[in-house]
BAFI-3210 file (N, C-alpha, C; in Angstrom, 3 decimals, decimal comma, padded with zeros to 6 digits):
// residues 274
n [1|2|3|4|5|6|7|8|9|10|11|12|13|14|15|16|17|18|19|20|21|22|23|24|25|26|27|28|29|30|31|32|33|34|35|36|37|38|39|40|41|42|43|44|45|46|47|48|49|50|51|52|53|54|55|56|57|58|59|60|61|62|63|64|65|66|67|68|69|70|71|72|73|74|75|76|77|78|79|80|81|82|83|84|85|86|87|88|89|90|91|92|93|94|95|96|97|98|99|100|101|102|103|104|105|106|107|108|109|110|111|112|113|114|115|116|117|118|119|120|121|122|123|124|125|126|127|128|129|130|131|132|133|134|135|136|137|138|139|140|141|142|143|144|145|146|147|148|149|150|151|152|153|154|155|156|157|158|159|160|161|162|163|164|165|166|167|168|169|170|171|172|173|174|175|176|177|178|179|180|181|182|183|184|185|186|187|188|189|190|191|192|193|194|195|196|197|198|199|200|201|202|203|204|205|206|207|208|209|210|211|212|213|214|215|216|217|218|219|220|221|222|223|224|225|226|227|228|229|230|231|232|233|234|235|236|237|238|239|240|241|242|243|244|245|246|247|248|249|250|251|252|253|254|255|256|257|258|259|260|261|262|263|264|265|266|267|268|269|270|271|272|273|274]
n.u [-120,408|-120,623|-122,074|-120,626|-121,309|-123,454|-122,790|-120,136|-117,301|-116,602|-113,536|-110,161|-108,145|-105,959|-102,863|-102,435|-100,166|-096,343|-095,881|-093,220|-089,394|-087,691|-085,633|-084,766|-084,427|-083,910|-085,077|-083,244|-084,146|-082,820|-082,143|-080,178|-079,438|-080,454|-079,438|-081,821|-083,441|-085,667|-087,273|-090,001|-091,354|-090,756|-092,460|-094,806|-097,172|-099,021|-098,098|-096,443|-097,699|-098,428|-095,262|-092,450|-088,651|-086,045|-083,280|-080,199|-076,858|-073,373|-070,192|-068,846|-070,401|-072,139|-076,179|-075,273|-073,309|-072,036|-073,056|-074,706|-076,671|-076,766|-078,141|-080,260|-081,707|-082,405|-084,015|-085,815|-087,382|-089,738|-090,554|-091,068|-088,435|-086,286|-083,320|-080,619|-077,960|-076,152|-075,745|-072,603|-071,663|-071,704|-073,820|-075,385|-075,657|-074,197|-071,510|-070,428|-071,461|-071,290|-072,830|-074,610|-076,162|-077,090|-079,613|-081,733|-081,645|-082,327|-084,912|-086,261|-086,408|-087,548|-089,896|-090,526|-090,845|-093,373|-094,923|-095,316|-096,679|-096,497|-097,785|-096,065|-093,604|-090,086|-086,776|-083,321|-080,413|-076,421|-073,700|-072,456|-075,064|-076,245|-076,480|-077,903|-080,178|-081,465|-080,791|-082,791|-085,388|-085,879|-085,772|-088,191|-090,026|-093,613|-094,363|-095,828|-095,347|-092,733|-091,856|-090,694|-091,619|-090,985|-087,180|-084,083|-081,113|-077,607|-074,414|-073,831|-072,259|-072,480|-071,436|-070,099|-067,380|-065,505|-062,246|-061,112|-060,836|-057,910|-059,263|-061,360|-059,562|-057,961|-060,541|-061,161|-058,399|-059,231|-061,413|-060,668|-058,493|-056,994|-055,401|-056,433|-059,593|-058,616|-057,685|-060,196|-062,423|-060,746|-059,998|-061,628|-063,910|-065,466|-067,087|-065,929|-067,103|-065,628|-065,926|-066,092|-068,493|-071,286|-074,105|-072,856|-074,742|-076,922|-076,091|-076,232|-076,965|-078,312|-080,616|-081,695|-083,630|-086,187|-087,445|-090,121|-090,657|-090,820|-087,408|-084,235|-081,398|-078,153|-075,234|-071,897|-069,860|-066,938|-066,556|-064,689|-064,751|-066,252|-066,874|-068,172|-069,405|-070,806|-073,328|-074,581|-074,551|-076,902|-078,883|-079,186|-080,628|-083,059|-086,276|-087,161|-085,907|-084,171|-081,588|-079,132|-076,439|-074,346|-072,365|-068,799|-069,622|-068,225|-068,490|-070,745|-072,393|-071,301|-070,321|-072,589|-074,845|-076,749|-078,717|-078,524|-079,746|-082,220|-083,126|-083,440|-085,809|-087,312|-087,931|-088,286|-090,632|-092,710|-092,917|-093,303|-096,022|-099,323]
n.v [240,354|239,537|240,897|242,369|240,249|240,980|243,637|243,727|244,985|245,930|244,723|246,287|244,707|245,531|246,095|248,924|251,300|250,448|253,341|255,569|255,260|251,821|248,883|245,577|242,345|240,463|236,753|235,093|232,431|230,462|230,523|232,196|235,293|238,660|241,936|244,537|247,929|250,190|252,639|255,925|257,867|260,726|262,767|261,369|258,918|259,130|260,486|259,151|257,357|254,585|253,527|251,756|251,973|249,282|248,707|247,720|247,575|247,735|244,951|244,908|247,070|248,285|248,195|250,493|251,768|255,231|256,171|254,193|255,075|258,019|257,406|256,348|258,033|260,256|258,632|258,032|260,406|260,935|258,100|255,496|253,312|250,488|249,180|247,450|244,766|242,847|239,162|237,877|240,733|244,012|243,099|241,298|237,711|234,515|233,978|236,119|235,662|236,522|237,501|235,285|233,870|235,649|236,343|235,627|237,335|239,513|239,243|238,799|240,906|242,292|241,417|241,542|244,578|244,286|243,400|245,451|246,941|248,032|248,057|248,974|247,868|248,919|247,780|249,069|248,445|248,302|247,806|245,016|244,548|245,696|242,942|241,255|242,499|241,710|239,001|238,648|238,969|237,909|235,746|235,537|236,430|236,897|235,973|237,298|238,286|238,514|239,779|242,255|245,558|247,617|247,708|248,821|248,798|249,951|250,176|247,713|244,299|242,305|240,287|237,045|236,572|238,286|239,956|242,049|244,707|246,768|246,982|245,193|242,562|242,683|242,577|240,302|238,634|239,341|237,611|235,122|234,592|232,913|234,765|237,161|236,997|236,749|239,387|240,564|240,473|241,685|243,897|244,889|244,137|242,430|239,450|236,513|234,013|230,627|228,466|227,605|228,753|226,638|224,837|227,372|230,552|231,607|234,203|237,559|239,278|236,814|237,007|238,914|239,108|237,647|239,293|240,402|243,148|246,710|248,018|249,789|250,384|251,789|253,636|254,602|256,184|256,179|253,967|252,105|249,581|248,300|248,278|250,185|247,973|246,317|247,784|248,341|245,418|244,098|246,271|245,716|243,278|242,254|243,624|246,828|247,922|250,531|252,219|254,282|256,324|257,964|261,039|261,154|259,824|257,483|254,523|252,953|252,880|254,672|256,686|258,253|260,274|262,892|264,183|262,440|259,877|261,045|261,472|258,491|258,014|259,344|258,606|255,901|256,002|257,018|254,157|251,475|252,616|252,348]
n.w [024,504|027,807|030,451|033,615|036,738|039,065|041,448|040,650|039,756|035,764|035,525|033,669|031,407|031,017|032,848|035,064|034,661|036,687|038,592|040,093|040,609|040,007|041,462|040,853|040,836|037,870|036,379|034,301|031,510|031,646|034,671|035,399|037,451|036,666|037,034|037,308|036,432|036,874|034,959|035,653|032,904|032,616|032,342|033,239|032,830|031,647|029,262|028,054|026,938|027,162|026,387|026,646|026,294|026,427|027,307|025,886|026,318|025,610|025,369|028,496|029,732|032,139|033,779|035,283|034,742|033,228|030,522|029,808|031,797|031,359|028,501|029,298|030,340|028,216|026,607|028,572|029,439|026,905|027,555|029,458|031,555|030,801|031,992|032,295|033,183|031,728|031,749|034,028|033,649|036,082|038,521|038,112|037,281|036,559|033,526|030,905|027,782|025,207|023,432|023,081|024,794|026,037|025,025|026,451|028,727|027,863|026,971|029,469|030,235|028,447|029,147|031,844|031,845|030,502|032,440|033,970|032,679|030,610|027,234|024,492|023,740|023,237|022,229|022,548|021,372|021,879|020,451|021,336|022,176|020,838|018,639|020,300|020,569|017,918|017,677|019,821|018,668|016,704|017,536|019,364|018,116|016,943|020,062|022,496|025,469|025,341|022,447|020,865|019,903|018,332|017,577|017,971|016,077|017,574|016,425|016,128|015,054|011,866|011,491|013,298|014,353|013,536|012,460|011,603|012,786|014,518|016,987|017,415|017,537|019,229|021,344|020,756|021,812|024,285|024,979|024,359|025,172|028,366|029,850|029,222|029,953|032,314|032,277|031,950|034,050|036,225|035,935|033,923|035,132|034,055|033,523|031,648|029,502|029,881|028,045|024,489|021,698|020,990|019,655|017,247|017,663|016,003|013,431|013,557|011,059|009,194|011,222|010,571|008,552|009,924|011,762|012,612|013,702|013,268|012,156|012,818|012,008|013,401|012,354|013,029|011,351|011,771|013,635|015,092|015,841|014,046|010,832|007,412|006,426|007,533|008,636|006,577|005,382|007,328|006,914|003,932|004,582|004,602|002,793|003,976|006,236|007,721|007,742|009,552|009,005|010,993|010,504|011,631|014,105|016,316|018,089|019,843|022,851|024,242|022,124|021,481|020,778|022,209|021,287|019,278|020,531|021,402|018,762|017,641|020,120|018,636|016,442|017,144|019,097|016,625|015,029|016,606|017,153|018,098]
ca.u [-119,494|-121,518|-121,863|-119,980|-122,412|-124,210|-121,462|-118,909|-116,827|-115,636|-111,630|-109,050|-106,711|-104,074|-102,307|-101,487|-097,971|-096,020|-095,052|-091,989|-088,406|-087,370|-084,482|-085,185|-083,502|-084,825|-084,421|-083,241|-085,060|-082,149|-081,760|-079,408|-080,085|-079,770|-080,629|-082,718|-083,974|-086,671|-087,030|-090,780|-091,709|-090,258|-093,503|-096,138|-097,483|-099,656|-097,094|-095,520|-098,684|-098,142|-094,341|-091,242|-087,262|-085,527|-081,835|-079,330|-075,509|-072,358|-069,724|-067,839|-071,064|-073,624|-076,458|-074,730|-072,257|-072,290|-073,617|-076,212|-077,266|-077,156|-079,091|-081,806|-082,439|-083,167|-085,247|-087,272|-087,902|-090,647|-090,927|-090,731|-087,210|-085,484|-081,698|-079,990|-076,756|-076,363|-074,960|-071,147|-071,841|-071,969|-074,137|-075,830|-074,709|-073,181|-070,777|-070,949|-071,055|-070,844|-074,071|-074,850|-077,175|-077,602|-080,938|-082,119|-081,514|-082,822|-086,533|-086,745|-086,229|-088,586|-090,952|-090,791|-091,922|-094,952|-095,283|-095,254|-098,405|-096,230|-098,376|-096,111|-091,590|-088,884|-085,321|-082,563|-079,231|-075,702|-072,319|-072,339|-076,462|-077,244|-076,622|-078,612|-081,758|-081,820|-081,541|-083,735|-086,375|-086,170|-086,531|-089,079|-091,125|-094,881|-094,559|-096,609|-095,108|-091,466|-091,548|-090,729|-092,558|-089,560|-086,023|-082,499|-079,646|-076,898|-073,062|-073,873|-071,768|-073,786|-071,378|-069,737|-065,664|-064,755|-061,491|-061,116|-059,786|-056,840|-059,480|-061,532|-058,140|-057,992|-061,009|-060,903|-057,455|-059,712|-062,578|-060,196|-057,303|-056,829|-054,579|-057,308|-060,325|-058,600|-057,595|-061,673|-062,741|-060,363|-060,009|-063,042|-065,434|-066,632|-067,093|-066,540|-066,924|-064,205|-066,493|-066,302|-069,883|-071,792|-073,528|-072,830|-075,939|-077,371|-075,587|-077,528|-077,809|-079,279|-081,347|-082,883|-085,155|-086,739|-087,803|-091,377|-090,987|-089,967|-086,015|-083,826|-080,020|-077,529|-074,258|-070,970|-068,778|-066,293|-066,696|-063,259|-064,672|-066,767|-066,550|-069,740|-069,991|-071,313|-074,684|-074,705|-075,078|-077,646|-079,975|-079,934|-080,659|-084,363|-086,863|-088,044|-084,923|-083,934|-080,774|-079,090|-074,747|-073,929|-070,988|-068,245|-070,072|-067,679|-069,088|-072,095|-073,221|-070,111|-070,196|-074,526|-075,113|-078,066|-079,348|-079,452|-080,474|-083,714|-083,752|-083,648|-086,660|-088,568|-088,499|-089,303|-092,400|-094,056|-092,564|-094,170|-096,864|-100,121]
ca.v [240,254|239,439|242,057|241,448|239,741|242,549|244,205|244,193|246,672|245,185|245,146|246,063|243,748|246,145|246,925|249,885|251,153|251,436|254,714|255,104|254,425|250,544|247,867|244,419|241,104|238,777|235,156|234,293|231,426|229,349|230,522|233,444|236,392|239,691|243,107|245,419|249,007|250,132|254,546|256,082|258,725|262,105|263,865|260,653|257,398|259,479|260,918|257,971|256,401|253,193|252,871|251,998|251,452|247,881|249,422|246,616|248,041|246,968|244,321|245,105|247,905|247,552|249,057|251,859|253,091|256,662|256,321|254,039|256,038|259,364|256,932|256,103|259,693|260,653|258,236|258,851|261,694|260,006|256,996|254,372|252,771|249,532|249,426|245,588|244,215|241,137|238,026|238,323|242,223|244,196|242,299|240,143|236,326|234,364|234,533|236,030|234,502|237,530|237,503|233,949|233,585|237,452|236,829|235,356|238,570|240,611|238,808|238,489|242,271|242,983|240,390|242,293|245,753|244,157|243,195|246,665|247,502|248,578|247,546|249,054|247,740|248,399|247,561|249,414|247,814|249,120|247,090|243,416|244,433|245,683|242,012|240,470|243,035|241,755|237,607|238,070|239,976|236,690|234,481|236,113|236,640|236,235|235,674|238,807|238,677|239,066|239,994|243,794|246,253|247,605|247,569|249,609|248,330|250,199|250,096|246,327|243,389|241,358|238,590|236,940|235,894|239,592|240,335|242,776|246,166|246,142|246,817|243,528|241,338|243,280|241,922|238,467|238,052|239,274|236,774|233,776|233,572|233,194|235,793|238,095|236,781|237,257|241,391|241,033|240,116|241,934|245,333|245,722|243,805|241,661|237,978|236,293|232,033|229,495|227,954|228,485|228,625|224,882|225,195|228,447|231,167|232,302|235,880|239,414|239,336|235,447|236,726|240,166|238,973|236,611|240,274|240,909|244,129|247,978|247,315|250,833|250,668|253,265|253,234|255,532|256,455|256,524|252,504|250,969|248,060|247,584|249,092|250,026|246,888|245,578|247,659|248,069|244,345|244,007|246,746|244,880|241,484|242,349|244,768|248,035|248,460|251,727|252,869|255,631|256,861|259,278|261,409|261,482|258,589|256,438|253,633|252,231|253,863|256,241|258,048|258,531|262,031|263,396|264,644|260,813|259,461|261,611|260,745|257,661|258,127|260,210|257,272|254,703|256,009|256,532|253,139|250,979|252,601|252,909]
ca.w [025,526|028,687|031,539|034,986|037,872|039,615|042,942|040,854|038,343|035,384|035,472|032,348|030,829|030,888|033,716|035,584|034,575|037,644|039,216|040,393|040,425|041,036|041,047|040,829|039,821|037,176|036,428|033,042|031,106|032,337|035,841|035,884|037,906|035,694|037,706|036,803|036,572|036,132|035,761|034,581|032,024|033,699|032,256|033,615|032,842|030,345|028,225|027,951|026,093|027,428|025,473|027,060|026,353|027,136|026,520|025,878|026,698|024,891|026,272|029,544|030,262|032,714|033,929|036,172|033,542|032,763|029,355|029,665|032,365|030,161|027,424|029,736|031,224|027,234|026,870|030,510|028,453|026,189|027,851|030,682|030,659|031,987|031,932|032,705|033,181|030,863|032,398|034,014|034,091|036,950|039,727|037,665|037,726|035,879|032,877|029,119|026,054|024,543|023,016|022,847|025,687|025,978|024,371|027,285|029,626|026,966|026,941|030,949|030,976|027,548|029,428|033,193|030,867|030,430|033,696|034,538|032,233|029,226|025,876|023,897|023,893|022,604|022,509|021,743|021,951|021,563|020,164|021,924|022,754|019,141|018,315|021,145|020,353|015,969|017,657|020,440|018,090|015,732|017,489|019,987|016,910|017,782|021,286|022,509|026,172|024,709|021,727|020,883|019,265|017,556|017,633|017,481|017,123|016,745|016,324|015,816|014,012|010,839|011,232|013,711|014,510|012,677|012,799|010,872|013,054|015,526|018,115|017,514|017,642|020,795|022,152|020,460|022,458|026,143|025,177|023,864|026,272|029,663|030,739|028,586|030,520|033,772|032,525|031,508|035,559|037,630|035,493|033,379|036,174|033,383|033,735|030,302|030,149|028,467|026,352|022,875|021,404|021,044|018,373|017,090|017,260|014,803|013,443|013,103|009,592|009,759|012,139|010,432|007,678|010,873|012,361|011,800|014,209|012,625|012,506|012,369|012,474|013,675|012,685|012,911|010,079|012,211|014,372|015,153|015,927|012,841|009,388|006,992|005,440|008,777|009,080|005,240|005,202|007,802|006,351|003,212|004,604|004,687|003,017|005,162|007,208|007,852|008,094|009,704|008,811|011,397|010,349|012,939|014,724|016,840|018,549|020,984|023,710|024,650|021,192|020,587|021,307|022,958|019,391|018,190|021,294|020,792|017,489|018,269|020,642|017,859|015,847|018,323|018,923|015,427|014,656|017,395|017,153|020,285]
c.u [-120,688|-121,365|-121,319|-121,002|-122,288|-123,661|-120,549|-117,979|-116,337|-114,227|-111,104|-107,949|-105,742|-104,035|-101,679|-100,519|-097,681|-095,572|-093,364|-090,395|-088,298|-086,620|-085,180|-083,904|-084,663|-084,545|-084,286|-083,902|-084,348|-081,249|-080,697|-079,985|-079,570|-081,175|-080,887|-082,878|-084,804|-087,201|-088,839|-090,212|-091,144|-092,029|-094,902|-096,008|-098,525|-099,005|-096,405|-096,565|-098,037|-096,510|-093,253|-089,847|-086,652|-084,147|-080,685|-077,606|-074,715|-071,662|-068,780|-068,647|-071,736|-074,287|-076,357|-073,672|-072,863|-072,610|-074,424|-077,361|-077,785|-078,224|-080,479|-082,168|-083,193|-083,974|-086,339|-087,803|-089,674|-091,223|-090,296|-089,153|-086,435|-084,407|-081,637|-079,005|-076,786|-075,256|-073,697|-070,646|-072,293|-072,452|-075,197|-074,693|-074,704|-072,197|-071,126|-070,709|-071,241|-071,711|-075,104|-076,938|-078,564|-079,323|-081,559|-082,459|-082,523|-084,474|-087,102|-086,689|-087,326|-090,079|-091,552|-091,099|-092,937|-095,621|-095,611|-096,412|-097,838|-096,764|-097,243|-093,844|-090,747|-087,396|-084,552|-081,101|-077,669|-074,259|-073,153|-074,242|-077,137|-077,412|-077,725|-080,291|-081,766|-081,587|-082,614|-085,017|-086,322|-086,506|-087,558|-090,558|-092,912|-095,168|-094,831|-095,822|-093,295|-091,463|-091,611|-091,440|-092,034|-088,145|-084,954|-081,518|-078,588|-075,033|-072,843|-072,797|-072,809|-073,268|-070,564|-067,813|-065,005|-063,684|-060,473|-060,267|-059,366|-058,072|-060,484|-060,654|-057,947|-058,976|-061,298|-059,818|-058,433|-061,262|-061,738|-059,137|-057,484|-056,682|-056,109|-058,968|-060,253|-058,174|-059,608|-062,358|-062,472|-060,216|-061,258|-064,468|-066,648|-066,197|-067,243|-066,244|-065,632|-064,883|-066,353|-068,239|-070,308|-072,983|-073,054|-074,189|-075,685|-077,214|-076,368|-078,148|-078,168|-080,495|-083,023|-084,003|-086,244|-087,706|-088,682|-091,517|-090,420|-088,192|-085,504|-082,339|-079,193|-076,235|-073,068|-070,022|-067,398|-065,752|-065,009|-063,232|-065,262|-067,342|-068,178|-070,568|-070,931|-072,786|-075,155|-075,694|-076,491|-079,057|-080,086|-080,268|-082,712|-085,177|-087,270|-086,946|-084,557|-082,350|-079,815|-077,315|-074,869|-072,628|-070,340|-068,501|-068,815|-068,381|-069,772|-072,282|-072,279|-070,329|-071,762|-074,549|-076,313|-078,783|-079,602|-079,584|-082,307|-084,171|-084,566|-085,393|-087,565|-088,819|-088,782|-090,433|-093,345|-093,658|-093,572|-095,054|-098,247|-101,022]
c.v [240,437|240,434|241,159|241,210|241,071|242,421|244,335|245,192|245,313|245,783|244,722|245,000|243,968|246,691|248,081|250,290|251,691|252,695|254,597|254,490|252,732|250,115|246,101|243,046|239,761|238,043|235,219|233,553|230,279|229,892|231,379|234,318|237,736|241,206|244,293|246,928|249,847|252,285|255,048|257,295|259,828|262,946|262,830|259,406|258,257|260,265|260,040|256,988|255,170|252,584|252,145|251,616|250,636|248,751|247,986|246,809|247,161|246,358|245,236|246,209|247,097|248,616|251,059|252,450|253,555|256,655|255,220|254,374|257,746|258,817|256,931|257,361|260,436|260,169|258,123|260,195|261,723|259,018|256,098|253,553|251,278|249,280|247,842|245,615|242,980|240,336|238,122|240,057|242,754|243,278|241,475|238,734|235,946|234,195|234,665|235,601|234,969|237,483|236,374|233,421|235,056|237,497|236,367|236,637|239,233|240,095|238,405|240,298|243,101|241,870|241,683|243,883|245,842|243,901|244,282|247,426|248,093|248,098|248,072|248,962|247,700|248,594|247,960|249,080|248,206|248,351|245,335|243,380|244,811|244,369|241,254|240,930|242,105|239,978|237,554|238,375|238,904|235,215|234,482|236,031|235,656|235,552|236,824|239,047|239,314|239,308|241,587|244,458|247,646|247,782|248,384|249,118|249,111|250,270|248,155|245,695|242,891|240,602|238,376|236,220|237,387|239,929|241,462|244,220|245,299|246,413|245,556|242,287|242,165|242,108|240,354|238,193|238,180|237,642|235,358|233,966|233,911|234,535|237,297|238,106|237,111|238,927|241,220|240,498|240,680|243,938|246,047|244,632|242,948|240,115|237,179|234,368|231,458|229,051|228,397|228,183|227,249|224,751|226,922|228,990|231,585|233,904|237,163|239,410|238,260|236,372|238,304|239,927|238,104|237,839|240,353|242,446|245,816|247,568|248,960|250,361|251,575|252,785|254,078|255,409|256,153|255,576|252,657|250,077|247,719|248,405|248,852|249,306|246,044|246,296|247,895|246,295|243,997|245,020|246,279|243,594|240,958|243,147|245,466|248,065|248,915|251,775|254,274|255,413|258,002|259,507|261,502|260,361|257,948|255,004|253,179|253,744|255,515|257,124|258,319|259,352|261,897|264,009|263,316|260,461|260,159|261,596|259,723|257,152|258,540|258,837|255,596|254,627|256,143|254,794|252,090|250,883|252,770|251,847]
c.w [026,678|029,691|032,804|035,769|038,732|040,984|042,069|039,509|037,301|035,628|033,930|032,170|031,044|032,233|034,086|034,548|036,340|037,030|040,108|040,289|041,014|040,861|041,571|040,247|039,436|036,946|034,961|033,036|031,645|033,496|036,270|036,277|037,252|036,791|036,741|037,256|036,085|036,792|034,805|033,783|033,112|033,381|032,548|032,313|031,381|028,910|027,670|026,600|025,851|026,868|027,140|026,077|027,058|026,589|027,000|025,974|026,100|025,906|026,643|029,853|031,155|032,686|034,753|035,251|033,188|031,783|029,017|030,743|031,886|028,573|028,014|030,072|029,508|026,959|027,959|030,011|027,347|026,832|029,012|030,198|031,511|031,362|032,845|032,666|032,719|031,951|032,384|033,831|035,236|038,051|038,773|037,423|036,654|035,005|031,362|027,930|024,840|023,430|022,519|023,476|026,629|025,892|025,761|028,745|029,086|027,080|028,309|031,259|029,546|028,552|031,248|032,632|031,169|031,399|034,481|034,056|030,756|028,554|024,427|024,397|023,020|022,784|021,549|022,338|020,927|021,280|020,086|021,892|021,595|018,265|018,466|020,524|018,813|016,977|018,310|019,580|017,343|016,572|019,176|019,371|017,150|018,943|021,972|023,507|026,045|023,433|021,048|019,870|017,760|018,055|016,577|017,777|016,256|017,402|016,201|014,737|013,034|011,164|012,231|013,607|013,653|013,273|012,422|011,541|013,963|016,782|018,335|018,154|018,761|021,827|022,091|022,010|024,090|026,388|025,011|024,928|027,257|030,417|030,703|029,249|031,716|033,829|032,413|033,088|036,306|037,100|034,848|034,169|035,239|033,459|032,834|030,432|028,959|027,822|025,556|022,554|020,785|020,579|018,523|016,723|015,815|014,494|013,644|011,856|009,130|010,095|011,411|009,694|008,722|011,744|012,035|012,848|013,174|013,046|012,095|013,431|011,970|013,326|012,901|011,632|010,579|013,544|014,301|015,032|013,830|011,380|008,600|006,570|006,519|008,839|007,365|004,654|006,368|007,431|005,184|003,126|004,381|003,894|004,401|006,039|007,010|008,482|007,652|009,815|009,117|011,140|011,395|013,906|015,016|017,399|019,835|021,481|024,418|023,315|020,749|021,382|021,760|022,365|019,191|018,901|020,904|019,597|017,147|018,770|020,059|017,008|016,556|018,898|018,088|015,155|015,571|017,717|018,166|019,537]
res [m|s|s|p|p|a|g|r|t|a|r|s|s|v|l|p|i|t|r|g|r|r|r|t|t|l|r|a|a|d|g|v|a|i|e|a|a|y|e|p|c|v|q|g|a|e|a|s|g|g|l|a|f|v|v|a|h|g|f|t|g|d|l|l|k|p|h|v|r|r|a|a|g|v|f|a|q|v|a|g|v|i|t|f|s|f|r|g|h|g|r|s|g|g|r|s|t|v|g|d|l|e|v|l|d|l|a|a|a|v|a|w|a|r|s|l|g|y|t|r|v|v|t|v|g|f|s|m|g|g|s|v|v|l|r|q|a|a|e|h|r|g|r|t|e|a|r|p|d|a|v|v|a|v|s|a|p|a|r|w|y|y|r|g|t|p|s|m|r|r|l|h|w|l|i|t|r|r|t|g|r|v|v|g|r|h|v|l|r|t|r|i|h|h|k|d|w|d|p|v|p|r|s|p|v|e|s|v|p|l|i|e|s|p|l|l|v|v|h|g|d|r|d|p|y|f|p|l|d|h|p|r|m|l|a|s|a|a|p|g|v|e|l|w|v|e|p|g|m|g|h|a|e|h|a|a|g|d|e|l|l|g|r|i|g|e|w|a|t|r|a|a|g|s]
***
């Protein structure tokens, strides 16, 4: 390696980690505006060790929902945290495609974490967000900017079009019926796209074998949406996938207590390496 020219100081290629909270609007690859927020590690940049969490909320959530903020607060004890609202949610633009184009939203958030100076990025997704973190990791393998260093899917489905529980049958009514979408927009503040998937995206369970990063699957044994065959399918889809079945836990970020979130943070810190 040659020395820098006289009078100049050699510069590191690693950006300094941003200090202080910040809000911004990201642009997904298809141009949709995505609201996002950054919260630094409460113990300072040195304590975070260059680690950031990107939190992907569930369907009808957004970055300001109390359970999303609570999860971000727990993760901020050990790392920087990026939260964002998927398209069709909160103040983001576009309409929800319920797990398809949301991969682009997550990729933009991961890239933003990298631009803030974080060298290790862990994606943590809940329910719909869980399916998205799996698909995003599979589709961005080998791409430095948007590739996660570890992945956590909480309460995620394994396959599409599941209607085996009353909760999922209600959800399908919300998504597929015009009246349901009106309810989604005005009551749940979620704008849902009226078009069917074309083509149908790769399913979560099909995505797992393509993921190059360490993967943790977390699921409650009292989940009213997806029974335990879903996490077991995900865990058995590739070697090395870690599975936690949580006794008494319900569904997604609403049911994930601080103790569980803390354990997820510990796992991710180890799995993402240094």
